[in-house]
C-alpha positions as CSV (number, residue, x, y, z in Angstrom):
1,M,13.8,-37.3,18.1
2,I,17.1,-36.3,16.7
3,S,16.7,-38.2,13.5
4,H,13.3,-36.6,13.0
5,A,14.8,-33.1,13.4
6,K,17.6,-34.0,11.0
7,R,15.1,-35.1,8.4
8,L,13.2,-31.9,8.8
9,V,16.3,-29.8,8.4
10,A,17.3,-31.8,5.3
11,L,13.8,-31.3,3.7
12,L,13.9,-27.5,4.5
13,L,17.4,-27.2,2.9
14,A,16.3,-29.2,-0.2
15,G,13.3,-27.0,-0.6
16,W,15.3,-23.8,-0.3
17,S,17.8,-25.0,-2.9
18,I,15.0,-25.9,-5.3
19,L,13.5,-22.5,-4.8
20,A,16.9,-20.8,-5.4
21,L,17.4,-22.7,-8.7
22,A,13.8,-21.9,-9.9
23,A,14.1,-18.2,-9.2
24,P,14.7,-16.2,-12.4
25,A,18.0,-14.3,-12.7
26,A,17.6,-10.6,-12.3
27,T,18.8,-8.5,-15.2
28,E,20.0,-4.9,-14.9
29,E,16.7,-3.6,-16.4
30,S,14.5,-5.6,-14.1
31,K,16.2,-4.6,-10.9
32,L,14.3,-2.2,-8.7
33,Q,16.1,0.9,-7.5
34,R,16.2,1.2,-3.8
35,L,14.8,4.5,-2.5
36,K,17.1,6.3,-0.1
37,Y,15.4,7.0,3.2
38,N,16.1,9.8,5.6
39,H,19.4,10.7,3.9
40,P,20.8,14.3,4.1
41,G,20.0,15.2,0.5
42,L,16.4,14.1,0.6
43,A,14.3,16.9,-1.0
44,V,10.8,15.7,0.0
45,D,10.0,13.0,2.5
46,L,6.7,11.1,1.9
47,G,6.6,9.9,5.5
48,A,3.3,10.6,7.3
49,G,3.5,8.3,10.4
50,L,3.8,4.7,11.4
51,W,0.2,3.5,10.5
52,A,-0.2,5.5,7.3
53,W,-2.5,4.2,4.5
54,P,-1.2,5.2,1.0
55,L,-4.1,5.9,-1.4
56,P,-2.6,6.5,-4.9
57,M,-5.0,8.6,-7.1
58,D,-5.0,11.6,-9.5
59,V,-6.1,14.4,-7.2
60,N,-5.8,17.4,-9.5
61,G,-6.9,15.8,-12.8
62,D,-3.6,16.1,-14.6
63,G,-3.4,12.4,-15.5
64,R,-0.5,11.7,-13.1
65,I,-0.9,9.6,-9.9
66,D,-0.5,11.7,-6.8
67,R,0.1,10.2,-3.3
68,I,-2.6,10.7,-0.7
69,V,-1.6,9.3,2.7
70,N,-4.1,8.9,5.5
71,E,-2.7,8.6,9.0
72,E,-5.5,8.0,11.6
73,D,-3.3,7.9,14.7
74,V,-1.0,10.1,16.7
75,P,1.3,12.0,16.4
76,Y,0.7,12.6,12.7
77,N,-3.1,12.4,12.4
78,G,-4.2,13.8,9.1
79,V,-4.7,13.3,5.4
80,Y,-1.6,14.3,3.5
81,V,-1.6,15.1,-0.2
82,F,1.7,14.8,-2.1
83,E,1.1,16.1,-5.7
84,H,3.1,14.7,-8.6
85,P,5.4,17.4,-9.9
86,G,4.5,16.7,-13.6
87,T,7.9,15.5,-14.7
88,N,8.7,12.3,-16.6
89,D,11.3,11.2,-14.1
90,K,11.2,7.5,-13.1
91,L,11.5,8.6,-9.5
92,P,9.8,12.0,-9.3
93,V,10.3,14.3,-6.3
94,F,6.7,15.0,-5.1
95,K,5.7,18.4,-4.0
96,P,5.6,19.1,-0.2
97,A,2.6,17.7,1.6
98,R,-0.6,19.6,2.2
99,R,-2.8,18.5,5.1
100,P,-6.4,19.3,4.1
101,S,-8.1,17.3,6.9
102,N,-7.9,15.1,9.9
103,G,-7.1,11.5,9.4
104,M,-10.0,9.1,8.7
105,I,-10.5,5.6,10.1
106,N,-10.5,2.9,7.4
107,A,-10.1,5.3,4.4
108,E,-10.6,3.8,1.0
109,A,-10.2,4.8,-2.7
110,A,-13.0,2.9,-4.4
111,K,-14.0,5.7,-6.8
112,G,-14.1,4.5,-10.3
113,L,-14.2,0.8,-9.5
114,K,-17.0,-1.3,-10.8
115,V,-19.3,-2.3,-7.9
116,L,-19.8,-6.1,-7.6
117,I,-21.7,-6.1,-4.3
118,E,-22.9,-2.9,-2.7
119,P,-21.6,-2.2,0.8
120,F,-23.6,-4.1,3.4
121,D,-23.7,-4.4,7.2
122,A,-21.6,-7.4,8.3
123,G,-22.1,-6.9,12.0
124,I,-18.6,-5.6,12.9
125,A,-18.0,-3.8,9.7
126,R,-19.5,-2.5,6.4
127,V,-18.2,-4.6,3.5
128,G,-18.3,-4.1,-0.2
129,F,-16.8,-5.8,-3.2
130,Y,-15.4,-4.1,-6.3
131,E,-13.7,-5.0,-9.5
132,A,-10.5,-3.2,-10.5
133,E,-9.6,-2.4,-14.1
134,D,-7.4,-5.5,-14.4
135,G,-10.3,-7.7,-13.3
136,A,-9.1,-8.3,-9.7
137,V,-11.8,-8.4,-7.0
138,V,-11.2,-5.9,-4.3
139,E,-12.8,-6.1,-0.9
140,F,-13.2,-2.9,1.2
141,M,-14.1,-3.2,4.9
142,E,-15.0,-0.3,7.2
143,Y,-14.9,-1.5,10.7
144,Y,-17.2,0.0,13.3
145,N,-15.5,1.7,16.2
146,K,-17.9,0.1,18.7
147,P,-19.8,-3.2,18.3
148,K,-23.3,-2.7,17.0
149,E,-26.0,-3.5,19.6
């Protein structure tokens, strides 16, 4: 039993070392900048609850991606709209949130996607398949609150 465990550990270590060698070295330009969270100088907090669904889309038609956040549970139930300020900053400070409605269960942002398979009843949910601009196939599922009888 011990020799089997030693072999397993050796294989795992060998695999990790191969992965480490194969990983590309990060350059200064390719490093992502860590966003500061909950620090004293934070101007606008995009937080909207624990189970929030981000739905990036252009809300006001200005060509910039705004942040729509749907929170369907307590204590922050609601749809929150964070509009892009219109600056060219890499990390823009979004405008304070508006809450135009209550939260929605299984919200989706399929507008503008090519429909591959129209939404259909799959028993426990409605399911639809769409194609994104980059050709990726996207599946949207809207679960029923109660099982259909």
